[in-house]
LUMVO-831833 format. One record per residue (C-alpha): residue number from 1; z, x, y; residue in three letters. Coordinates in nm, 4 decimals. Layout:
TIDO   seq         zz         xx         yy   type
TIDO   NUM          Z          X          Y    ala
...
//
This chain:
TIDO   seq         zz         xx         yy   type
TIDO     1    -0.0317     0.0085    -0.0037    met
TIDO     2    -0.1055     0.1655     0.3172    arg
TIDO     3     0.1780     0.1609     0.6024    ile
TIDO     4     0.0741     0.1266     0.9484    ser
TIDO     5     0.2412     0.3395     1.2240    ser
TIDO     6     0.3754    -0.0272     1.3772    gln
TIDO     7     0.4822    -0.1215     1.0685    met
TIDO     8     0.6738     0.2368     1.0044    leu
TIDO     9     0.8232     0.1954     1.3954    phe
TIDO    10     0.9908    -0.2030     1.3302    met
TIDO    11     1.1247    -0.0741     0.9873    arg
TIDO    12     1.2856     0.2445     1.1584    asn
TIDO    13     1.3868     0.0336     1.4624    thr
TIDO    14     1.5132    -0.2676     1.2390    ser
TIDO    15     1.7775     0.0001     1.0007    ser
TIDO    16     1.9177     0.1397     1.3584    leu
TIDO    17     1.9922    -0.1661     1.4863    met
TIDO    18     2.1519    -0.2798     1.1292    ser
TIDO    19     2.3570     0.0709     1.1478    gln
TIDO    20     2.4929     0.0041     1.5187    gln
TIDO    21     2.5885    -0.4088     1.4395    ser
TIDO    22     2.7675    -0.2723     1.1487    lys
TIDO    23     2.9401     0.0032     1.3559    leu
TIDO    24     2.9765    -0.2454     1.6316    ser
TIDO    25     3.1505    -0.4974     1.3585    asp
TIDO    26     3.3721    -0.2121     1.2515    gln
TIDO    27     3.4636    -0.1488     1.5735    asn
TIDO    28     3.5846    -0.4308     1.6794    leu
TIDO    29     3.7751    -0.4599     1.3696    his
TIDO    30     3.9322    -0.1323     1.4165    met
TIDO    31     4.0073    -0.2278     1.7763    ala
TIDO    32     4.2223    -0.5545     1.6764    ser
TIDO    33     4.3467    -0.4001     1.3798    gln
TIDO    34     4.2494    -0.6930     1.1453    lys
TIDO    35     4.0260    -0.7360     0.8357    arg
TIDO    36     3.9358    -1.0664     0.8497    val
TIDO    37     3.8166    -1.2062     1.1891    ile
TIDO    38     3.5640    -1.4340     1.1167    his
TIDO    39     3.5645    -1.6667     0.8208    gly
TIDO    40     3.2614    -1.4702     0.6918    ser
TIDO    41     3.4772    -1.1614     0.6475    asp
TIDO    42     3.6694    -1.2865     0.3519    asp
TIDO    43     3.5542    -1.6880     0.2959    pro
TIDO    44     3.8671    -1.7318     0.0293    val
TIDO    45     4.1490    -1.5789     0.2692    ala
TIDO    46     4.0706    -1.7358     0.6007    ile
TIDO    47     4.1712    -2.0555     0.4813    ala
TIDO    48     4.5272    -1.9106     0.3571    thr
TIDO    49     4.5442    -1.7150     0.6571    ile
TIDO    50     4.4859    -2.0076     0.8823    gln
TIDO    51     4.7398    -2.2026     0.7263    arg
TIDO    52     5.0081    -1.9085     0.7242    leu
TIDO    53     4.9478    -1.8874     1.1321    lys
TIDO    54     5.0386    -2.2664     1.1838    gln
TIDO    55     5.3052    -2.2442     0.9626    asp
TIDO    56     5.4483    -1.9621     1.1590    ile
TIDO    57     5.3672    -2.1014     1.4773    ser
TIDO    58     5.5503    -2.4355     1.3662    val
TIDO    59     5.8612    -2.2080     1.2905    gly
TIDO    60     5.8835    -2.0210     1.5785    glu
TIDO    61     5.8705    -2.3957     1.7588    gln
TIDO    62     6.1745    -2.4290     1.5390    phe
TIDO    63     6.3532    -2.1416     1.6700    ile
TIDO    64     6.2612    -2.2654     2.0354    glu
TIDO    65     6.4011    -2.6128     1.9692    asn
TIDO    66     6.7395    -2.4670     1.8090    gly
TIDO    67     6.7475    -2.2293     2.0988    gln
TIDO    68     6.7178    -2.5400     2.3486    met
TIDO    69     7.0023    -2.7586     2.1202    ala
TIDO    70     7.2224    -2.4323     2.0642    glu
TIDO    71     7.2510    -2.4079     2.4876    ser
TIDO    72     7.3155    -2.7925     2.4950    ala
TIDO    73     7.5766    -2.8250     2.2213    asn
TIDO    74     7.7263    -2.5179     2.3710    lys
TIDO    75     7.7860    -2.6661     2.7171    leu
TIDO    76     7.9023    -2.9734     2.5417    val
TIDO    77     8.1610    -2.7730     2.3364    asp
TIDO    78     8.2674    -2.6256     2.6819    thr
TIDO    79     8.3166    -2.9470     2.8603    ala
TIDO    80     8.5139    -3.0743     2.5641    leu
TIDO    81     8.7209    -2.8075     2.5580    thr
TIDO    82     8.8056    -2.8181     2.9034    gln
TIDO    83     8.8828    -3.2151     2.8179    ser
TIDO    84     9.1125    -3.1376     2.5634    thr
TIDO    85     9.2997    -2.8636     2.7623    asn
TIDO    86     9.3487    -3.1563     3.0474    ile
TIDO    87     9.4653    -3.4465     2.8041    leu
TIDO    88     9.7181    -3.1472     2.6536    gln
TIDO    89     9.8648    -3.1232     2.9947    arg
TIDO    90     9.8519    -3.4963     3.0406    thr
TIDO    91    10.0663    -3.5228     2.7295    arg
TIDO    92    10.3161    -3.2594     2.8275    glu
TIDO    93    10.3651    -3.3988     3.1346    leu
TIDO    94    10.4170    -3.7795     2.9923    met
TIDO    95    10.7122    -3.6407     2.7312    val
TIDO    96    10.8523    -3.4659     3.0231    ser
TIDO    97    10.8171    -3.7916     3.2231    gly
TIDO    98    10.9862    -3.9936     2.9783    ser
TIDO    99    11.3206    -3.8100     2.9610    asn
TIDO   100    11.5950    -3.9892     3.0859    gly
TIDO   101    11.7245    -3.7530     3.2781    thr
TIDO   102    11.4477    -3.7812     3.5343    met
TIDO   103    11.4688    -3.9343     3.8707    asn
TIDO   104    11.2129    -4.1450     4.1049    glu
TIDO   105    11.1367    -3.8615     4.2715    ala
TIDO   106    11.0311    -3.6027     3.9535    asn
TIDO   107    10.8413    -3.8928     3.8192    arg
TIDO   108    10.6147    -3.9194     4.1283    glu
TIDO   109    10.5656    -3.5680     4.1148    ala
TIDO   110    10.4640    -3.5811     3.7901    ile
TIDO   111    10.2368    -3.8856     3.8739    ala
TIDO   112    10.0349    -3.6746     4.1831    val
TIDO   113    10.0035    -3.4093     3.8899    glu
TIDO   114     9.8228    -3.7042     3.6235    leu
TIDO   115     9.6081    -3.7905     3.9354    glu
TIDO   116     9.5002    -3.4582     4.0097    asn
TIDO   117     9.4186    -3.4434     3.6163    leu
TIDO   118     9.2358    -3.7763     3.6165    arg
TIDO   119     9.0116    -3.6260     3.8899    asp
TIDO   120     8.9642    -3.2908     3.7269    glu
TIDO   121     8.8676    -3.5278     3.3778    leu
TIDO   122     8.6204    -3.7152     3.5856    met
TIDO   123     8.4740    -3.4184     3.7325    gly
TIDO   124     8.4477    -3.2461     3.3540    val
TIDO   125     8.2739    -3.5767     3.2520    ala
TIDO   126     7.9969    -3.5382     3.5001    asn
TIDO   127     7.9125    -3.1801     3.4084    thr
TIDO   128     7.5668    -3.0905     3.4857    lys
TIDO   129     7.3592    -2.8275     3.2626    asp
TIDO   130     7.1075    -2.5671     3.4445    gly
TIDO   131     6.8525    -2.8383     3.4712    asn
TIDO   132     7.1386    -3.0636     3.7093    ser
TIDO   133     7.0918    -3.2756     3.4854    gln
TIDO   134     7.4339    -3.4598     3.3308    tyr
TIDO   135     7.4866    -3.4117     2.9943    ile
TIDO   136     7.7072    -3.7262     2.9155    phe
TIDO   137     7.4281    -3.9771     3.0797    ala
TIDO   138     7.2535    -4.0465     2.7582    gly
TIDO   139     6.9114    -4.0472     2.8579    phe
TIDO   140     6.9754    -4.1519     3.1972    asp
TIDO   141     7.0404    -3.7830     3.2899    val
TIDO   142     6.9662    -3.8233     3.6445    asn
TIDO   143     7.2180    -4.1020     3.7128    thr
TIDO   144     7.6132    -3.9789     3.7730    gln
TIDO   145     7.7680    -4.1296     3.4516    pro
TIDO   146     8.1262    -4.1888     3.5431    phe
TIDO   147     8.1601    -4.3505     3.9336    gln
TIDO   148     8.4432    -4.5430     4.0302    lys
TIDO   149     8.4370    -4.8891     4.1739    asn
TIDO   150     8.5874    -5.0495     4.4824    glu
TIDO   151     8.9375    -5.0879     4.2596    phe
TIDO   152     8.9459    -4.7261     4.2024    gly
TIDO   153     8.8282    -4.8313     3.8139    glu
TIDO   154     8.6264    -4.5888     3.6675    val
TIDO   155     8.2691    -4.7376     3.5343    ile
TIDO   156     8.0256    -4.5985     3.3125    tyr
TIDO   157     7.6653    -4.5784     3.4422    his
TIDO   158     7.4926    -4.4085     3.1745    gly
TIDO   159     7.3650    -4.5018     2.8382    asp
TIDO   160     7.4312    -4.4428     2.4990    ser
TIDO   161     7.1205    -4.1969     2.4175    gly
TIDO   162     7.1256    -3.9108     2.2307    glu
TIDO   163     6.8544    -3.6440     2.2500    arg
TIDO   164     6.7289    -3.4940     1.9103    asp
TIDO   165     6.5991    -3.1206     1.8839    tyr
TIDO   166     6.3721    -3.0593     1.5594    arg
TIDO   167     6.5159    -2.7465     1.4233    val
TIDO   168     6.3729    -2.7389     1.0849    gly
TIDO   169     6.1194    -2.9292     0.8771    ser
TIDO   170     6.3044    -3.2442     0.8379    gly
TIDO   171     6.5957    -3.1019     1.0480    val
TIDO   172     6.6560    -3.2927     1.3662    ser
TIDO   173     6.9659    -3.1905     1.5848    ile
TIDO   174     7.1705    -3.4194     1.8221    gln
TIDO   175     7.1849    -3.2164     2.1606    gly
TIDO   176     7.4364    -3.4418     2.3372    asn
TIDO   177     7.6655    -3.7214     2.2978    asp
TIDO   178     7.7031    -4.0280     2.5345    ser
TIDO   179     7.9580    -4.0257     2.7760    gly
TIDO   180     8.0506    -4.3970     2.6470    ser
TIDO   181     8.1113    -4.2470     2.2651    ser
TIDO   182     8.3709    -3.9283     2.4335    val
TIDO   183     8.5368    -4.1147     2.6755    phe
TIDO   184     8.4998    -4.4412     2.6811    met
TIDO   185     8.5895    -4.5999     2.3576    asn
TIDO   186     8.8987    -4.5097     2.3179    ile
TIDO   187     9.1548    -4.7587     2.0840    ala
TIDO   188     9.4910    -4.8629     2.2235    glu
TIDO   189     9.7964    -4.8029     2.0887    gly
TIDO   190     9.7961    -4.6998     1.7407    asn
TIDO   191     9.4529    -4.7663     1.6736    gly
TIDO   192     9.5736    -5.1099     1.5090    thr
TIDO   193     9.8172    -5.2912     1.7260    phe
TIDO   194     9.9731    -5.2566     2.1132    val
TIDO   195    10.2869    -5.3052     2.1883    ser
TIDO   196    10.4133    -5.4655     2.5155    glu
TIDO   197    10.7435    -5.6192     2.6420    val
TIDO   198    10.7101    -5.9410     2.8306    gly
TIDO   199    10.7089    -5.9393     3.2178    gly
TIDO   200    10.9778    -6.1471     3.2838    asp
TIDO   201    11.2333    -5.9578     3.0415    asn
TIDO   202    11.5722    -5.9293     3.1749    thr
TIDO   203    11.7119    -5.7286     2.8909    gly
TIDO   204    11.6624    -5.3821     2.7755    gly
TIDO   205    11.4627    -5.3658     2.4369    gly
TIDO   206    11.1446    -5.1814     2.3199    val
TIDO   207    10.9300    -5.2913     2.0300    leu
TIDO   208    10.7176    -5.0177     1.8357    ser
TIDO   209    10.3167    -5.0374     1.7774    ser
TIDO   210    10.3392    -5.2214     1.4322    gly
TIDO   211    10.2255    -5.0740     1.1223    asn
TIDO   212     9.9976    -5.2970     0.8172    val
TIDO   213    10.1949    -5.2034     0.5068    ile
TIDO   214    10.0216    -5.4591     0.2792    asp
TIDO   215     9.6772    -5.4688     0.3432    ala
TIDO   216     9.5850    -5.7804     0.1542    asn
TIDO   217     9.8110    -5.9839     0.3504    ala
TIDO   218     9.7531    -5.8499     0.6621    ala
TIDO   219     9.3546    -5.9732     0.6196    arg
TIDO   220     9.4017    -6.2912     0.6874    gly
TIDO   221     9.5574    -6.2567     1.0482    phe
TIDO   222     9.3235    -5.9731     1.1558    leu
TIDO   223     9.2341    -6.1757     1.4821    asp
TIDO   224     9.6441    -6.3059     1.5240    gln
TIDO   225     9.7961    -6.2090     1.8592    asp
TIDO   226    10.1898    -6.1938     1.7843    tyr
TIDO   227    10.4530    -6.2622     2.0340    thr
TIDO   228    10.8283    -6.2057     1.9263    ile
TIDO   229    11.0856    -6.3813     2.1212    ser
TIDO   230    11.4416    -6.3963     2.1775    ile
TIDO   231    11.6872    -6.6766     2.1873    ser
TIDO   232    12.0527    -6.7192     2.1913    asp
TIDO   233    12.2471    -6.8723     1.8879    asn
TIDO   234    12.6234    -6.9307     2.0081    ala
TIDO   235    12.5955    -6.5885     2.1466    gly
TIDO   236    12.4087    -6.4099     1.8611    val
TIDO   237    12.0755    -6.3279     1.9559    pro
TIDO   238    11.7668    -6.4123     1.7071    glu
TIDO   239    11.4265    -6.3637     1.7174    tyr
TIDO   240    11.1326    -6.5986     1.6208    ser
TIDO   241    10.7815    -6.4697     1.5440    val
TIDO   242    10.4556    -6.6570     1.6795    tyr
TIDO   243    10.1159    -6.5632     1.6683    gly
TIDO   244     9.8025    -6.6598     1.9102    leu
TIDO   245     9.4216    -6.6642     1.8643    lys
TIDO   246     9.1324    -6.8009     1.9561    glu
TIDO   247     9.0524    -7.1628     1.7986    asn
TIDO   248     8.6900    -7.2896     1.9431    ala
TIDO   249     8.6512    -7.0022     2.2803    val
TIDO   250     8.3344    -6.9863     2.4252    ser
TIDO   251     8.4819    -6.8691     2.7761    gly
TIDO   252     8.6126    -6.5497     2.8805    ser
TIDO   253     9.0053    -6.6641     2.9339    ala
TIDO   254     9.3026    -6.4515     2.8233    thr
TIDO   255     9.6015    -6.6410     2.7205    ile
TIDO   256     9.9238    -6.5086     2.5807    lys
TIDO   257    10.3165    -6.6514     2.5358    ile
TIDO   258    10.5592    -6.4920     2.8491    asn
TIDO   259    10.8663    -6.6211     2.7195    ser
TIDO   260    10.9959    -6.9191     2.4487    ile
TIDO   261    11.3331    -7.1260     2.5904    asp
TIDO   262    11.4503    -7.3003     2.2621    leu
TIDO   263    11.6883    -7.4906     2.4852    thr
TIDO   264    11.4798    -7.6766     2.6081    asp
TIDO   265    11.5073    -8.0393     2.5591    pro
TIDO   266    11.1540    -8.0829     2.5549    asp
TIDO   267    11.0851    -7.7903     2.3473    ile
TIDO   268    11.0418    -7.9984     1.9656    ser
TIDO   269    10.7441    -8.1452     2.0920    thr
TIDO   270    10.5275    -7.8181     2.1292    val
TIDO   271    10.7114    -7.5786     1.8569    asp
TIDO   272    10.5586    -7.5951     1.5496    pro
TIDO   273    10.7367    -7.5576     1.2065    asp
TIDO   274    10.6714    -7.2134     1.0481    val
TIDO   275    10.3162    -7.1837     0.9296    asn
TIDO   276    10.2247    -7.4763     1.1358    ile
TIDO   277     9.9569    -7.4648     1.4157    ser
TIDO   278     9.9519    -7.6074     1.7389    tyr
TIDO   279     9.6383    -7.6297     1.9894    asp
TIDO   280     9.6520    -7.5077     2.3290    ile
TIDO   281     9.3389    -7.6646     2.5123    lys
TIDO   282     9.1875    -7.6375     2.8778    phe
TIDO   283     8.9924    -7.9700     2.9488    val
TIDO   284     8.7764    -7.9647     3.2789    glu
TIDO   285     8.9241    -8.2453     3.5493    thr
TIDO   286     8.5490    -8.2399     3.6192    ser
TIDO   287     8.2498    -8.0642     3.5687    val
TIDO   288     8.2105    -7.7384     3.7647    gly
TIDO   289     8.5305    -7.7960     3.9134    ser
TIDO   290     8.6981    -7.4945     3.7326    asn
TIDO   291     9.0261    -7.6708     3.7443    ile
TIDO   292     9.1891    -7.7389     3.4011    tyr
TIDO   293     9.4325    -7.9726     3.2802    asn
TIDO   294     9.6158    -7.7653     3.0051    val
TIDO   295     9.7647    -7.9364     2.6596    thr
TIDO   296     9.9615    -7.7879     2.4016    leu
TIDO   297    10.0059    -7.9988     2.0667    asn
TIDO   298     9.8214    -8.2637     2.2833    asp
TIDO   299    10.1609    -8.3032     2.4736    glu
TIDO   300    10.0839    -8.3609     2.8341    gln
TIDO   301    10.4163    -8.3128     3.0613    pro
TIDO   302    10.4786    -8.4449     3.3391    thr
TIDO   303    10.3786    -8.3552     3.6333    pro
TIDO   304    10.0528    -8.2250     3.3980    leu
TIDO   305    10.0194    -7.8249     3.3844    lys
TIDO   306     9.6403    -7.7159     3.5378    thr
TIDO   307     9.4671    -7.3624     3.5468    tyr
TIDO   308     9.2800    -7.3065     3.8890    asn
TIDO   309     9.0092    -7.0910     3.8053    ala
TIDO   310     8.8033    -7.1421     4.0987    thr
TIDO   311     8.8536    -6.8157     4.2371    ala
TIDO   312     8.8910    -6.6595     3.9063    val
TIDO   313     8.6786    -6.3113     3.8777    asn
TIDO   314     8.7548    -5.9783     3.6437    glu
TIDO   315     9.0056    -5.8422     3.9275    tyr
TIDO   316     9.2273    -6.1707     3.9628    ser
TIDO   317     9.6077    -6.1823     3.8854    glu
TIDO   318     9.7358    -6.3817     3.5826    ala
TIDO   319     9.8662    -6.6932     3.6097    gln
TIDO   320    10.1673    -6.8555     3.4527    asp
TIDO   321    10.2202    -7.2079     3.3755    phe
TIDO   322    10.5129    -7.3465     3.1128    glu
TIDO   323    10.4695    -7.6699     2.8785    ile
TIDO   324    10.8392    -7.8049     2.7648    asn
TIDO   325    11.0183    -7.4671     2.7546    gly
TIDO   326    10.6915    -7.2638     2.6309    ile
TIDO   327    10.5771    -7.0196     2.9206    lys
TIDO   328    10.2309    -6.8783     2.9027    phe
TIDO   329    10.0148    -6.6483     3.0910    glu
TIDO   330     9.6434    -6.6893     3.1138    val
TIDO   331     9.3734    -6.4716     3.2694    asn
TIDO   332     9.0507    -6.5645     3.3076    gly
TIDO   333     8.7638    -6.8368     3.3091    leu
TIDO   334     8.7747    -7.0896     2.9895    pro
TIDO   335     8.5201    -7.3189     2.8947    asp
TIDO   336     8.5806    -7.6886     2.9194    asp
TIDO   337     8.7538    -7.7924     2.5744    ser
TIDO   338     8.8568    -7.4495     2.4562    asp
TIDO   339     9.1112    -7.4152     2.2387    ser
TIDO   340     9.3991    -7.1902     2.0818    tyr
TIDO   341     9.6183    -7.1874     1.8188    ala
TIDO   342    10.0153    -7.1442     1.8147    leu
TIDO   343    10.1578    -7.0697     1.5251    thr
TIDO   344    10.5044    -6.9989     1.4038    lys
TIDO   345    10.5095    -6.7503     1.1386    phe
TIDO   346    10.9255    -6.6348     1.1576    val
TIDO   347    11.1914    -6.8862     1.2095    glu
TIDO   348    11.4406    -6.7870     1.4015    pro
TIDO   349    11.6404    -6.5104     1.2353    thr
TIDO   350    11.9928    -6.2880     1.3634    pro
TIDO   351    11.8216    -6.0166     1.5494    tyr
TIDO   352    11.9645    -5.6497     1.4708    glu
TIDO   353    11.9190    -5.3532     1.6622    asp
TIDO   354    11.6569    -5.1264     1.5081    gly
TIDO   355    11.6281    -5.3324     1.1746    lys
TIDO   356    11.2582    -5.3672     1.0547    ala
TIDO   357    11.0593    -5.7177     1.1421    ile
TIDO   358    10.7826    -5.7796     0.8810    thr
TIDO   359    10.5619    -6.1077     0.8385    phe
TIDO   360    10.1616    -6.1119     0.7500    asn
TIDO   361    10.1951    -5.7752     0.6156    gly
TIDO   362    10.2909    -5.6279     0.9352    ile
TIDO   363    10.6012    -5.4209     1.0186    lys
TIDO   364    10.7511    -5.3600     1.3408    thr
TIDO   365    11.0907    -5.2563     1.5047    glu
TIDO   366    11.2699    -5.4037     1.7926    leu
TIDO   367    11.5609    -5.1476     1.9476    lys
TIDO   368    11.7529    -5.2005     2.2313    gly
TIDO   369    11.9659    -5.5104     2.4074    asp
TIDO   370    11.7952    -5.8202     2.4125    val
TIDO   371    11.8413    -6.1331     2.5947    val
TIDO   372    11.7266    -6.4802     2.5606    ala
TIDO   373    11.3899    -6.5985     2.6409    glu
TIDO   374    11.3081    -6.2242     2.6347    asp
TIDO   375    10.9732    -6.1476     2.4511    ser
TIDO   376    10.7614    -5.9162     2.3163    phe
TIDO   377    10.3776    -5.9166     2.2614    thr
TIDO   378    10.2183    -5.6952     1.9388    leu
TIDO   379     9.8496    -5.7545     1.9977    arg
TIDO   380     9.5436    -5.6347     1.8333    gln
TIDO   381     9.4173    -5.2813     1.9585    ser
TIDO   382     9.0842    -5.3229     2.1873    glu
TIDO   383     8.8962    -5.0315     2.3176    glu
TIDO   384     8.9840    -4.8718     2.6773    lys
TIDO   385     8.8299    -4.5703     2.8886    asp
TIDO   386     9.0362    -4.2327     2.8948    ile
TIDO   387     9.0482    -4.2634     3.2568    phe
TIDO   388     9.1844    -4.6010     3.2337    ala
TIDO   389     9.4778    -4.4668     2.9695    thr
TIDO   390     9.5199    -4.1944     3.2510    leu
TIDO   391     9.6214    -4.4519     3.4951    gln
TIDO   392     9.8346    -4.6358     3.2355    asn
TIDO   393    10.0537    -4.3341     3.2251    ser
TIDO   394    10.0786    -4.3090     3.6186    ile
TIDO   395    10.1346    -4.6282     3.6206    asp
TIDO   396    10.4325    -4.5898     3.3694    ala
TIDO   397    10.5856    -4.3147     3.5621    leu
TIDO   398    10.5740    -4.5152     3.8948    arg
TIDO   399    10.7564    -4.8215     3.7253    ile
TIDO   400    11.0523    -4.8886     3.9763    pro
TIDO   401    11.3858    -4.9456     3.8769    gly
TIDO   402    11.6902    -4.8072     3.7300    thr
TIDO   403    11.8561    -5.0334     3.4959    asp
TIDO   404    11.8077    -5.0978     3.1492    lys
TIDO   405    11.5254    -5.3340     3.2004    thr
TIDO   406    11.2877    -5.0985     3.4282    ala
TIDO   407    11.3922    -4.8439     3.1865    glu
TIDO   408    11.2605    -5.0409     2.8899    ala
TIDO   409    10.9302    -5.1293     3.0725    ala
TIDO   410    10.8797    -4.7454     3.1122    arg
TIDO   411    10.9536    -4.6474     2.7924    asn
TIDO   412    10.7356    -4.9146     2.6215    ser
TIDO   413    10.4683    -4.8064     2.8842    ala
TIDO   414    10.5434    -4.4473     2.8034    phe
TIDO   415    10.5096    -4.4946     2.4320    ser
TIDO   416    10.1422    -4.7045     2.4497    asn
TIDO   417    10.0297    -4.4188     2.7025    ser
TIDO   418    10.1327    -4.1185     2.4521    leu
TIDO   419     9.9513    -4.2841     2.1835    leu
TIDO   420     9.6209    -4.3756     2.3878    gln
TIDO   421     9.6483    -3.9805     2.5079    ile
TIDO   422     9.6594    -3.8949     2.1515    asp
TIDO   423     9.4039    -4.1408     2.0525    gly
TIDO   424     9.1476    -3.9602     2.3094    ala
TIDO   425     9.2498    -3.6205     2.2035    met
TIDO   426     9.1722    -3.7166     1.8697    asp
TIDO   427     8.8281    -3.8493     1.9856    asn
TIDO   428     8.7354    -3.5772     2.1902    val
TIDO   429     8.8115    -3.3199     1.8986    met
TIDO   430     8.6478    -3.5152     1.6471    ser
TIDO   431     8.3469    -3.5348     1.8890    thr
TIDO   432     8.3552    -3.1238     1.8990    gln
TIDO   433     8.3973    -3.0969     1.5211    ser
TIDO   434     8.0809    -3.2905     1.5447    ser
TIDO   435     7.9466    -3.0216     1.8046    val
TIDO   436     8.0643    -2.7378     1.5584    gly
TIDO   437     7.8353    -2.8503     1.2653    ala
TIDO   438     7.5531    -2.9024     1.4951    arg
TIDO   439     7.6179    -2.5439     1.5774    leu
TIDO   440     7.6419    -2.4103     1.2746    arg
TIDO   441     7.3290    -2.6256     1.1277    thr
TIDO   442     7.1462    -2.4616     1.4035    ile
TIDO   443     7.2449    -2.1050     1.3334    asp
TIDO   444     7.1983    -2.1877     0.9398    asn
TIDO   445     6.8170    -2.3373     1.0171    gln
TIDO   446     6.7556    -2.0549     1.2230    arg
TIDO   447     6.8467    -1.7959     0.9824    glu
TIDO   448     6.6271    -1.9842     0.7271    ser
TIDO   449     6.3365    -2.0042     0.9775    thr
TIDO   450     6.3475    -1.6354     1.0404    leu
TIDO   451     6.3499    -1.5493     0.6740    asp
TIDO   452     6.0383    -1.7868     0.5970    phe
TIDO   453     5.8248    -1.6353     0.9231    asn
TIDO   454     5.9025    -1.2845     0.7948    leu
TIDO   455     5.7888    -1.4060     0.4207    thr
TIDO   456     5.5100    -1.5449     0.5694    ala
TIDO   457     5.4430    -1.2901     0.8193    gln
TIDO   458     5.4190    -1.0343     0.5585    thr
TIDO   459     5.1631    -1.2077     0.3285    thr
TIDO   460     4.9479    -1.2914     0.6377    leu
TIDO   461     4.9657    -0.8972     0.6916    ser
TIDO   462     4.8520    -0.8358     0.3522    ser
TIDO   463     4.5886    -1.0697     0.3739    leu
TIDO   464     4.4805    -1.0033     0.7511    glu
TIDO   465     4.5830    -0.6547     0.8541    asp
TIDO   466     4.3598    -0.3718     0.8317    leu
TIDO   467     4.4095    -0.0688     0.6736    asp
TIDO   468     4.3348     0.1375     0.9272    met
TIDO   469     4.3069     0.5194     0.7530    ala
TIDO   470     3.9967     0.3572     0.5422    ala
TIDO   471     3.8500     0.1911     0.8369    ala
TIDO   472     3.8290     0.5347     1.0643    ile
TIDO   473     3.6818     0.7032     0.7561    ser
TIDO   474     3.4378     0.4467     0.6860    glu
TIDO   475     3.3508     0.4424     1.0439    tyr
TIDO   476     3.3104     0.7991     1.0811    gln
TIDO   477     3.0774     0.8154     0.7582    glu
TIDO   478     2.8911     0.4935     0.9464    gln
TIDO   479     2.8521     0.6925     1.2536    tyr
TIDO   480     2.7437     1.0081     1.1071    ser
TIDO   481     2.4581     0.7780     0.9265    met
TIDO   482     2.3795     0.6216     1.2446    leu
TIDO   483     2.3487     0.9724     1.4086    glu
TIDO   484     2.1339     1.1349     1.0999    val
TIDO   485     1.9055     0.8218     1.1385    ser
TIDO   486     1.8658     0.8283     1.5065    gln
TIDO   487     1.7601     1.2255     1.4754    lys
TIDO   488     1.5521     1.1214     1.1973    thr
TIDO   489     1.3273     0.8829     1.3966    tyr
TIDO   490     1.3557     1.1087     1.7301    val
TIDO   491     1.1709     1.3911     1.4978    gln
TIDO   492     0.9275     1.1205     1.3418    leu
TIDO   493     0.8326     0.9924     1.6459    gln
TIDO   494     0.7404     1.3103     1.7479    gln
TIDO   495     0.4855     1.3779     1.4816    leu
TIDO   496     0.1392     1.2921     1.5965    ser
TIDO   497    -0.1959     1.4851     1.5655    leu
TIDO   498    -0.2189     1.5153     1.9199    phe
TIDO   499     0.0436     1.8140     1.9180    asn
TIDO   500    -0.2374     1.9912     1.6949    leu
TIDO   501    -0.5062     1.9829     1.9426    ile
//
């Protein structure tokens, strides 16, 4: 076959260009230190390489999320530690204030310090992070969560949102705790009952918080509030136990017994036998009037007892009224025909100072000097915010008087305040334990992700990275071949018959 000069030229040129292209490709791989850059470099390995890169990228995002979650939880942990310290100091002051040797000036000094601690705690509850966002506001991070209203009460303006961070495959970590769960929903009393002395008491008795000793018996009376009423029988004090619960209620009124006078000539008309219930009913005098006639066991005393709720709101003071020897305290706005059940559970029983009183699976103790018509309430525990608890402590210190009645009121208030402070501390420390568990989970996930990424990087390197020594040797060999080809091509180009003429 005859090869023309033109064909020889094109063949040599193509060979040189091919070698230059290979050399350029080798140079690109050496510059990036990667064996596989394009899918054509290794069609089998490229899919694994892409998957490993994606897994590593996801792992790095998990680590970054973990860092943000860790920062958020550490800030919460610091705030909770401060809260615990404040509450611990509050408890110390309350124990000191309950000492019988304290005079009014001493108690006032403690009350002032408690006010400062309350304000300090509110500052902690309104803690901001580095982005000026409130850490206890839930999702509403730009709104100050805890604010005082015109009555000095602390109101929560946040929500119950909890921000999650994904720190591992299928693992999400909470980055905050809502202020409502930390500071607002604290159980009163011992978490089951709250004991209170009657506002009209003249004796020095104090009732302990009740405890359930028979769960099966108590289960049937979960919605009962109890009143222990004192009467006098020929100079011997006796106690009776009454229960009060909502029967058919759609309004917002609350009702409790203030005192019972068993010597009232008409008491038999409204005092039920043991385990018998009578209805307390509110009947509106006219639609929309918010004035109610009140009857007990359908007894309509003369004059008829009325409850005027025309100006009632959530801050109104309670009103008292008496029906045939039983005095009630009512607060709030009832609806027409709202009714409550009054039940006697223990008939008059001789009182012994400090002796346990048991009924309906519950045990409590009444101590101190009691007087006829004194009353003591044992009601179901509700939830109260931590700031109201501190205010209760302050109010307890400021109960005036030095007689046994004032002392009993203070002791009862001190006892409830200490129980509520303990409950608040338990709630804060429980939350802090959860934060600690979250921080441990973040650490564990970080270590797991780092280990995974290290393994993935090693595998990726074995598939993707270039053996630089071999690549340099191959590059030099290819470069030498290109130089030889170029020199040969130049020499061939110089061969011509015209050079011999």
